[in-house]
C-alpha positions as CSV (number, residue, x, y, z in Angstrom):
1,M,-29.4,280.7,86.0
2,L,-30.4,276.7,85.5
3,I,-30.3,275.0,82.2
4,T,-33.4,272.8,82.0
5,L,-34.0,270.5,79.0
6,A,-37.0,270.1,76.4
7,T,-37.2,266.9,74.1
8,S,-39.5,266.1,71.5
9,R,-38.8,263.8,68.5
10,A,-38.3,265.8,65.5
11,G,-41.2,265.1,63.5
12,E,-43.9,266.1,66.0
13,L,-41.7,269.5,66.2
14,M,-42.1,269.9,62.3
15,S,-45.6,268.7,61.9
16,R,-47.3,269.8,64.5
17,P,-48.3,274.1,65.1
18,L,-45.6,276.2,66.3
19,G,-47.4,275.7,69.6
20,Y,-46.4,272.5,70.2
21,A,-42.6,273.7,70.4
22,S,-43.7,276.7,72.3
23,S,-45.5,274.6,75.1
24,K,-42.1,272.0,75.1
25,V,-40.3,275.7,76.1
26,R,-42.7,276.6,78.6
27,K,-42.6,273.2,80.3
28,A,-38.8,273.4,80.2
29,I,-39.0,276.9,82.3
30,E,-42.1,276.6,84.5
31,M,-40.2,273.6,85.9
32,V,-37.6,276.0,88.0
33,T,-39.3,276.7,91.2
34,D,-37.7,277.3,93.9
35,E,-38.2,273.6,95.1
36,Y,-36.8,272.5,91.7
37,A,-33.4,274.5,91.8
38,R,-32.9,273.5,94.9
39,S,-33.1,269.5,94.3
40,A,-30.9,270.5,91.6
41,L,-28.3,272.4,94.2
42,D,-28.6,269.5,96.5
43,F,-27.8,266.9,93.2
44,L,-25.0,268.5,91.6
45,A,-23.4,269.1,95.6
46,S,-23.1,265.7,96.0
47,Q,-21.5,264.4,92.8
48,S,-18.0,264.2,93.8
49,D,-16.5,265.5,90.2
50,V,-18.5,268.1,88.7
51,T,-15.8,268.1,84.9
52,Q,-18.7,265.9,83.6
53,F,-21.6,268.0,83.7
54,R,-19.6,270.8,81.7
55,T,-20.2,271.4,77.8
56,F,-16.6,270.4,76.6
57,H,-16.5,272.8,73.7
58,T,-15.8,275.4,75.8
59,A,-12.9,276.8,78.1
60,G,-10.1,274.3,77.5
61,C,-12.7,271.7,78.9
62,T,-12.3,268.3,76.8
63,Q,-14.6,266.4,79.0
64,G,-18.3,267.0,79.7
65,F,-21.6,266.7,77.4
66,F,-21.7,267.1,73.6
67,Y,-24.3,269.3,72.4
68,G,-24.6,269.7,68.4
69,N,-26.4,268.2,65.5
70,P,-29.3,266.7,66.1
71,N,-29.7,269.1,69.6
72,L,-30.3,273.0,70.4
73,V,-29.0,275.2,72.9
74,I,-30.9,278.9,73.1
75,A,-29.9,281.5,75.8
76,S,-32.0,284.2,75.7
77,W,-30.7,288.0,76.7
78,I,-34.5,289.8,76.2
79,G,-35.3,291.3,79.3
80,L,-32.0,291.9,80.4
81,P,-29.9,295.6,80.3
82,L,-28.0,295.0,77.2
83,H,-27.7,298.6,75.9
84,G,-26.8,301.6,77.1
85,T,-23.0,300.9,78.1
86,D,-21.8,304.9,78.1
87,F,-17.7,305.2,79.5
88,G,-18.2,308.8,78.5
89,W,-18.2,308.4,74.9
90,G,-21.6,308.0,74.2
91,K,-23.9,304.3,73.6
92,E,-22.3,301.9,71.5
93,I,-23.2,301.2,68.5
94,H,-23.1,297.0,69.3
95,V,-23.2,294.7,71.7
96,G,-23.4,290.9,71.2
97,P,-22.0,287.6,72.5
98,G,-18.1,287.1,71.8
99,A,-18.2,283.5,70.4
100,L,-20.9,280.8,69.7
101,G,-19.3,277.6,70.9
102,F,-20.8,274.8,69.3
103,D,-22.8,273.5,67.0
104,G,-26.4,274.8,67.7
105,K,-25.7,277.0,70.5
106,G,-27.5,280.0,69.8
107,F,-28.1,283.4,71.5
108,I,-31.0,285.2,71.1
109,I,-31.2,289.0,71.7
110,P,-32.8,292.1,71.5
111,G,-33.1,294.7,69.0
112,H,-30.3,297.3,69.9
113,D,-32.5,300.4,69.4
114,E,-34.8,298.5,71.8
115,D,-37.6,300.0,69.5
116,G,-40.0,296.6,69.8
117,S,-37.9,294.8,67.1
118,L,-39.0,291.8,68.6
119,G,-42.1,292.6,68.6
120,T,-42.1,293.8,72.9
121,Y,-43.8,296.8,73.9
122,T,-43.8,297.8,77.4
123,V,-46.9,300.3,77.7
124,K,-47.3,302.9,80.3
125,P,-50.7,305.2,81.3
126,A,-51.2,308.4,78.6
127,E,-51.2,310.7,81.5
128,S,-49.6,310.8,85.3
129,T,-51.3,309.0,87.8
130,P,-51.2,308.5,91.3
131,K,-48.2,307.3,93.2
132,M,-49.1,305.4,95.7
133,H,-49.5,302.4,97.8
134,L,-52.3,300.0,97.8
135,P,-53.3,298.0,100.5
136,I,-54.5,294.5,99.7
137,S,-57.6,292.8,100.6
138,E,-56.9,289.4,102.5
139,F,-58.9,287.4,100.2
140,D,-56.6,289.0,97.9
141,Q,-53.8,287.3,99.2
142,F,-54.9,283.8,98.3
143,M,-54.1,284.5,94.9
144,A,-51.1,283.5,93.6
145,L,-51.2,283.8,89.8
146,H,-51.9,285.1,86.9
147,A,-55.9,284.3,85.2
148,T,-55.4,283.7,81.6
149,L,-58.0,284.0,78.8
150,I,-57.6,284.1,75.2
151,Y,-59.5,285.5,72.4
152,F,-59.8,285.0,68.6
153,Y,-61.1,286.3,65.8
154,R,-62.0,285.0,62.3
155,P,-60.3,287.2,59.2
156,D,-63.1,290.0,57.1
157,N,-62.1,288.7,53.4
158,S,-63.4,291.4,52.6
159,N,-61.6,293.5,55.4
160,P,-58.1,291.9,56.2
161,F,-56.7,292.5,59.2
162,S,-53.5,294.6,59.7
163,V,-51.5,293.4,62.6
164,A,-49.4,296.8,62.9
165,S,-52.7,298.7,63.0
166,A,-53.8,296.2,65.1
167,I,-50.8,296.3,67.4
168,E,-51.0,300.1,67.4
169,T,-54.5,300.5,68.2
170,L,-53.7,298.2,71.3
171,K,-50.9,299.8,71.9
172,N,-52.7,303.1,72.1
173,S,-55.8,302.2,73.8
174,L,-54.3,300.3,76.5
175,S,-52.2,303.4,77.5
176,Q,-55.3,305.4,77.5
177,V,-57.7,303.0,79.9
178,L,-54.9,302.4,82.5
179,V,-55.0,305.6,83.5
180,H,-58.6,304.6,84.5
181,F,-57.0,301.7,85.8
182,Y,-53.2,302.3,87.2
183,P,-53.2,299.8,89.8
184,L,-52.7,297.5,86.3
185,A,-50.1,299.1,85.7
186,G,-47.9,298.8,89.1
187,R,-45.9,295.8,91.1
188,L,-46.7,294.3,94.0
189,H,-44.3,294.0,96.4
190,W,-43.4,292.1,99.5
191,T,-44.5,293.7,102.6
192,G,-42.5,291.1,104.7
193,N,-45.3,290.1,106.8
194,G,-46.6,286.2,106.5
195,G,-46.5,286.0,103.0
196,R,-48.6,289.0,101.9
197,V,-48.2,291.1,99.4
198,E,-48.9,295.5,99.0
199,L,-49.8,297.4,95.2
200,H,-47.0,299.7,94.0
201,C,-49.0,301.8,92.0
202,N,-45.7,303.5,90.1
203,A,-46.5,303.5,86.5
204,M,-44.5,300.1,84.9
205,G,-46.6,299.4,82.8
206,A,-48.0,296.2,81.4
207,L,-46.4,293.9,78.4
208,L,-47.2,293.5,75.0
209,Y,-45.9,291.2,72.5
210,E,-46.7,290.7,68.6
211,A,-46.5,287.1,68.0
212,E,-47.2,285.0,64.5
213,T,-47.4,281.2,64.5
214,D,-48.1,279.1,61.4
215,A,-51.5,277.8,63.4
216,K,-54.9,278.2,62.2
217,I,-57.7,279.0,64.3
218,D,-60.1,275.8,63.0
219,D,-56.0,274.0,64.8
220,F,-57.5,274.7,67.9
221,G,-60.4,272.8,67.6
222,D,-64.0,272.9,70.4
223,F,-60.7,275.6,71.8
224,R,-59.8,273.2,74.7
225,P,-57.3,274.6,77.0
226,T,-54.0,272.6,75.5
227,P,-50.0,273.3,76.2
228,E,-50.9,274.6,72.7
229,L,-53.4,277.0,73.1
230,R,-51.2,277.9,76.0
231,A,-48.5,278.8,73.7
232,L,-50.9,281.9,72.3
233,I,-51.2,283.6,76.6
234,P,-48.2,285.4,77.4
235,S,-45.8,283.7,80.1
236,V,-44.8,285.0,83.4
237,D,-41.7,284.0,85.0
238,Y,-42.2,283.7,87.8
239,T,-38.3,282.8,89.4
240,S,-37.9,286.7,89.3
241,P,-38.7,288.7,92.2
242,I,-42.0,289.8,92.2
243,H,-41.7,293.4,92.6
244,E,-40.2,293.4,88.9
245,L,-43.4,291.3,87.4
246,P,-46.2,292.8,85.3
247,L,-49.7,292.5,86.7
248,F,-50.9,292.6,83.4
249,L,-48.9,290.7,79.9
250,V,-50.4,290.7,76.3
251,Q,-50.2,288.5,72.9
252,L,-51.9,289.5,70.0
253,T,-50.2,286.6,67.9
254,K,-51.1,286.8,63.5
255,L,-52.2,283.3,63.0
256,S,-51.6,281.7,59.1
257,C,-55.4,281.6,58.3
258,G,-55.2,285.4,58.8
259,G,-56.9,285.5,61.5
260,I,-55.9,286.7,65.6
261,S,-55.6,285.4,68.9
262,L,-55.3,288.5,71.9
263,G,-54.2,286.5,74.8
264,L,-54.3,287.9,77.9
265,A,-52.4,287.0,80.9
266,I,-53.9,289.6,84.8
267,S,-52.9,289.2,88.1
268,H,-55.5,287.7,89.9
269,I,-54.3,289.3,92.7
270,I,-55.2,292.2,91.5
271,V,-58.6,291.6,89.9
272,D,-61.0,288.7,89.6
273,G,-63.6,288.1,86.9
274,T,-66.4,290.7,87.1
275,S,-63.4,293.3,87.7
276,A,-60.9,291.6,84.8
277,F,-64.1,291.5,82.5
278,H,-64.7,295.3,83.6
279,F,-61.5,296.6,82.2
280,I,-61.8,294.3,79.8
281,A,-65.0,295.8,77.8
282,E,-63.8,299.8,79.1
283,W,-60.0,298.3,76.8
284,A,-62.2,297.6,73.8
285,R,-65.3,300.8,73.9
286,I,-61.8,303.2,73.9
287,A,-59.8,301.3,71.0
288,R,-63.6,301.5,69.4
289,G,-63.0,305.8,69.7
290,E,-66.1,305.2,72.4
291,P,-66.0,306.9,75.8
292,L,-65.3,305.4,79.3
293,D,-68.9,303.7,80.1
294,K,-67.9,303.0,84.0
295,V,-65.1,304.6,86.1
296,P,-63.5,302.0,88.5
297,F,-63.7,302.3,92.0
298,L,-60.2,302.3,93.5
299,D,-60.6,302.3,96.6
300,R,-59.2,299.6,98.1
301,T,-60.1,300.1,102.0
302,V,-63.8,299.4,102.0
303,L,-62.6,295.7,101.5
304,L,-60.4,295.6,104.8
305,A,-60.5,293.4,107.6
306,R,-61.0,295.4,110.6
307,D,-58.0,296.6,113.4
308,P,-57.4,294.6,114.9
309,P,-59.3,291.8,113.6
310,T,-62.3,290.8,115.9
311,P,-61.9,286.6,116.5
312,P,-64.0,285.1,114.0
313,R,-67.8,283.8,114.1
314,F,-67.5,281.1,112.2
315,D,-65.9,277.7,111.5
316,H,-64.6,278.8,108.0
317,A,-64.1,274.9,106.9
318,E,-63.2,276.8,103.3
319,F,-59.4,277.5,104.7
320,S,-58.8,273.6,105.3
321,P,-57.1,271.4,103.6
322,P,-59.3,269.6,101.3
323,P,-60.2,265.4,102.0
324,L,-57.2,263.2,101.1
325,L,-58.1,259.7,98.9
326,I,-59.1,256.9,101.6
327,G,-55.9,255.6,102.2
328,Q,-53.7,257.6,101.7
329,S,-51.5,260.4,104.4
330,D,-50.9,263.1,101.5
331,N,-51.9,263.5,97.5
332,N,-48.3,263.2,96.0
333,E,-49.6,260.5,94.4
334,E,-52.3,262.1,92.8
335,K,-50.7,265.2,92.3
336,N,-48.3,263.2,89.2
337,K,-50.8,261.6,88.0
338,E,-51.1,262.3,84.1
339,T,-54.3,265.0,83.6
340,T,-56.3,265.9,80.2
341,V,-58.8,268.7,79.1
342,A,-61.8,268.8,77.7
343,M,-64.6,271.3,76.5
344,L,-68.3,270.6,77.5
345,H,-71.0,271.6,75.6
346,L,-74.8,271.8,76.8
347,S,-77.7,273.0,74.8
348,K,-80.0,274.8,76.3
349,T,-82.3,272.0,76.0
350,Q,-80.1,269.8,77.9
351,V,-79.9,271.8,80.4
352,E,-83.1,272.6,80.9
353,I,-83.2,268.6,81.4
354,L,-80.9,269.2,84.2
355,K,-82.4,272.1,86.3
356,N,-85.8,269.8,86.6
357,M,-84.4,266.9,87.2
358,A,-82.1,268.8,90.3
359,N,-85.8,270.2,91.1
360,V,-87.7,266.9,91.2
361,N,-89.8,266.4,94.3
362,R,-88.3,269.8,95.9
363,A,-90.7,270.6,98.7
364,A,-92.6,273.8,97.5
365,D,-91.0,276.2,100.3
366,I,-87.5,275.7,98.6
367,R,-86.5,278.0,95.4
368,A,-86.5,275.9,92.3
369,Y,-82.9,274.9,91.6
370,S,-81.3,277.7,89.3
371,R,-78.9,276.3,85.6
372,Y,-75.8,277.0,87.7
373,E,-77.1,275.2,90.9
374,A,-77.8,272.2,88.6
375,V,-74.7,272.0,86.7
376,A,-72.3,272.1,88.9
377,G,-74.1,269.4,91.6
378,H,-74.2,267.4,87.4
379,L,-70.2,267.7,87.5
380,W,-69.5,266.9,91.5
381,R,-71.7,263.3,90.6
382,C,-69.5,262.5,87.0
383,A,-66.6,263.8,88.5
384,C,-67.4,261.1,92.1
385,K,-68.7,258.3,89.5
386,A,-65.5,258.9,86.8
387,R,-63.5,258.5,90.1
388,K,-65.1,255.9,91.4
389,L,-64.7,257.0,94.8
390,E,-65.4,254.5,97.8
391,S,-69.0,255.3,99.1
392,E,-67.5,256.7,102.1
393,Q,-64.9,259.4,100.4
394,L,-65.3,262.4,101.6
395,T,-65.3,265.2,98.8
396,R,-65.2,268.6,98.7
397,L,-66.4,271.1,96.1
398,R,-64.3,274.5,96.2
399,V,-67.3,277.0,94.9
400,A,-65.6,281.1,94.0
401,V,-68.8,283.3,95.5
402,N,-69.0,287.0,94.1
403,F,-70.2,288.8,97.7
404,R,-70.5,292.7,96.1
405,N,-74.0,292.8,97.4
406,R,-74.5,290.8,99.9
407,L,-72.0,293.2,101.9
408,R,-74.0,295.3,103.6
409,P,-73.6,298.4,102.7
410,P,-73.3,296.7,99.2
411,L,-69.6,297.5,97.5
412,P,-69.4,300.6,95.1
413,P,-70.3,300.3,91.8
414,G,-67.0,298.8,89.4
415,Y,-65.2,297.9,92.2
416,F,-62.2,297.1,91.1
417,G,-60.7,294.1,92.9
418,N,-61.3,290.7,94.4
419,A,-64.8,290.2,96.2
420,I,-64.7,286.6,95.8
421,L,-64.8,284.5,98.5
422,I,-63.6,280.4,97.8
423,T,-65.9,278.4,99.5
424,A,-66.8,274.8,100.3
425,A,-69.4,272.0,100.1
426,T,-68.6,268.1,101.8
427,S,-70.3,264.8,101.3
428,R,-69.6,261.4,101.0
429,A,-68.7,259.9,97.6
430,G,-72.0,257.2,98.2
431,E,-74.8,260.4,98.9
432,L,-74.2,262.1,95.5
433,V,-74.1,259.6,93.3
434,S,-77.2,257.2,95.1
435,K,-79.2,260.3,96.3
436,P,-81.3,262.7,93.3
437,L,-79.6,265.8,91.1
438,G,-81.3,268.5,93.8
439,Y,-79.1,266.7,96.5
440,A,-75.7,268.2,94.8
441,S,-77.6,270.9,93.8
442,C,-78.9,271.5,97.3
443,R,-74.9,270.9,99.2
444,V,-73.6,273.8,96.0
445,R,-76.5,276.3,96.9
446,E,-75.8,275.6,101.1
447,A,-71.7,276.9,100.5
448,S,-73.3,279.7,98.1
449,E,-75.5,280.9,100.2
450,M,-73.4,280.9,103.7
451,V,-71.7,284.0,101.7
452,T,-73.6,286.4,103.9
453,D,-72.6,290.4,105.1
454,E,-71.6,288.2,108.2
455,Y,-69.5,285.2,107.3
456,T,-67.5,287.5,104.6
457,R,-66.4,290.0,107.9
458,S,-65.3,287.0,110.2
459,A,-63.7,285.1,107.0
460,L,-61.6,288.9,106.6
461,D,-60.9,288.8,109.9
462,F,-60.1,285.1,110.2
463,A,-57.5,285.4,107.5
464,A,-56.1,289.0,108.9
465,S,-55.6,286.3,112.4
466,Q,-53.2,284.2,110.2
467,L,-48.8,284.4,110.8
468,D,-48.8,283.1,107.2
469,V,-50.7,283.7,104.5
470,T,-49.1,281.1,102.1
471,R,-50.5,278.1,103.1
472,F,-53.8,278.8,101.6
473,R,-52.8,280.0,98.6
474,I,-53.5,277.1,95.7
475,S,-50.0,275.4,95.1
476,H,-50.9,274.3,91.2
477,T,-50.4,277.6,90.1
478,G,-47.9,281.0,89.5
479,G,-44.7,278.0,90.3
480,Y,-45.9,278.3,93.8
481,T,-45.6,274.7,95.3
482,Q,-46.8,275.5,99.1
483,G,-50.4,275.2,100.1
484,L,-53.9,274.0,99.6
485,S,-53.9,270.5,97.0
486,Y,-57.1,270.1,95.4
487,G,-57.3,267.0,92.8
488,N,-58.5,263.7,93.3
489,P,-61.2,263.4,95.3
490,N,-62.3,267.5,95.1
491,I,-63.5,269.3,92.8
492,G,-63.2,273.0,92.0
493,I,-66.5,275.2,90.2
494,T,-65.9,279.0,88.8
495,S,-68.9,279.8,87.2
496,W,-69.1,282.6,84.2
497,I,-72.9,283.1,83.6
498,G,-74.2,286.0,84.5
499,L,-70.5,287.9,83.1
500,P,-69.9,289.8,80.5
501,I,-67.5,287.2,79.2
502,Y,-68.1,287.9,74.9
503,G,-68.3,291.4,72.2
504,A,-64.4,292.4,72.7
505,D,-63.9,294.4,69.9
506,F,-61.8,296.5,69.7
507,G,-62.4,297.2,66.3
508,W,-62.1,294.6,64.4
509,G,-65.8,292.8,65.4
510,K,-67.4,290.6,68.3
511,E,-64.4,287.4,69.1
512,I,-65.6,284.0,67.6
513,H,-64.2,282.4,70.9
514,M,-63.3,283.4,74.2
515,G,-62.6,281.4,77.8
516,T,-60.1,280.5,79.7
517,G,-56.3,279.6,78.7
518,V,-55.7,276.8,81.0
519,L,-56.9,274.8,83.9
520,E,-53.9,274.4,86.9
521,Y,-55.5,271.0,88.8
522,D,-57.2,268.2,88.1
523,G,-61.0,268.3,89.3
524,R,-60.6,272.6,88.0
525,S,-63.4,273.3,85.8
526,F,-65.2,277.2,84.6
527,I,-68.9,276.8,83.2
528,L,-69.2,279.9,80.9
529,P,-72.3,281.0,78.5
530,G,-72.8,279.7,75.4
531,P,-70.9,281.8,72.7
532,D,-74.4,282.6,70.4
533,E,-75.7,283.5,74.5
534,D,-79.0,281.4,73.7
535,G,-79.1,279.4,76.8
536,S,-76.2,276.9,76.3
537,L,-73.0,276.3,78.3
538,L,-69.7,275.5,77.7
539,I,-67.5,273.5,80.4
540,A,-63.8,273.2,80.5
541,L,-62.4,270.3,82.8
542,R,-59.1,269.1,83.3
543,L,-59.3,265.6,85.2
544,Q,-56.9,262.8,85.4
545,V,-56.4,260.9,82.3
546,A,-57.5,257.3,83.4
547,H,-61.0,259.5,84.6
548,M,-62.0,261.3,81.9
549,D,-63.0,258.9,79.0
550,A,-65.9,257.9,81.9
551,F,-66.3,260.9,82.7
552,K,-68.0,262.3,79.7
553,K,-70.0,259.0,79.4
554,F,-71.7,260.0,82.7
555,F,-71.8,263.9,81.3
556,H,-73.4,263.3,78.3
557,E,-75.8,260.4,80.1
558,L,-77.5,263.4,82.3
559,G,-77.5,261.0,84.6
560,L,-80.8,259.4,82.8
561,Y,-80.0,255.9,82.2
562,E,-80.3,253.5,84.9
563,G,-77.9,252.1,87.2
564,F,-76.2,256.2,87.1
565,F,-78.3,257.1,90.5
């Protein structure tokens, strides 16, 4: 156990929504990675006298730290097996701490009956499901986190939300849908083979939390993925053994305006966006009392590498470290710079302007660039301009490509897993900025179109031949400190255009907003269809604070002002 600290001004804690305080708590917890804990051990070992670090209120110690007003200390026993100590005369009627050492000392203890009195429920499949070990594709192995999603629902004055009823609806429907999507009720286990994992289908279940906050829907503005918004989504304690971590977590939060939010954390090792939204759609159908629409295809052997792997036939640049800023030998300095998030909007007309710009002087034999290719190219160019990259600076764009229908034969309909390959487009910043938008769009297209059946299987072979896959994971997420690190001068774009991300009606109507709950690193972005599905687009982006204002300026100019090219 390591004691960490969260610090704030009292005025901010009292004046801002509860999510602010919750975000401070989360940051204190999530700083405890393997690297941080070992550093703390080294720090303590270097001290000539450790008595100064003891809290002097307890055990007769009169030296060390003094806590109390204006400070607070909280120990959580949630998740510990407190209850059920039966020495032969039955279960205890109470268990708790025997002393509270000082002013401000507190414990959070699960209710004795473990009946959800703190709003925490383990939801298991409603029926018996297969008990087996499922292989994990080599592409799945690169994912090191839970993906986060957030939905907001505004109250209907004629039919106000009943949180108790909503929780029961979610519990019952989730237990039913997990019968069909039972891998999400399982747990991951290390295989002992180069940082790889496998899936144990053991029906241990998903976690469902009930929460409430003083915040209102309007407090979240344009729904940028801020720490306050992130507090509405379940967190995952990545310091726990991997076989204890739920693969699916849900948090239903009652807002003070009468609305509710539904925050989801779903293992990216198990699913990609296509599979996640398939699952959510079926879950919502069952919650509404409707039958399953599309049965998931759960046989993961269709996407395993050849055994033994065939030598790769391509130079898979997507697995190589990304470019560094000219003159730097690592990216530690860039990783430590403050970042911020933005939610940008493009109307249908603005999207069409970008498409027209991308297709100016396009050769007749080249297919017209799509809105995604135009917008992705625009994002890439604006980032280069805002970061003031040198002309010769290499910059990489990470593109997630869905290859379900590119394999021969295609993956079966409803394939439940990851079927995306991250590819890379690389260019000199000067070329991106000085050439027309069509150049950047062309580079985006080339990165996508390289993903053929042959290329995908070659990438699987390459990944399977690696002795250790941990170096290919992105280091910014899930407490993971090793692997590839993106950020200035690079960007990553995930597109949800074409995915059925809207319409998650669990019986209380369609959401007023859905989006990602977190953007993990500098340069990370999502492109989403507008909520009215009218041809507009939303772009969620994280960028260094020093660059965000300039980025917004260039982004909204759409490259039309003289001097941008």
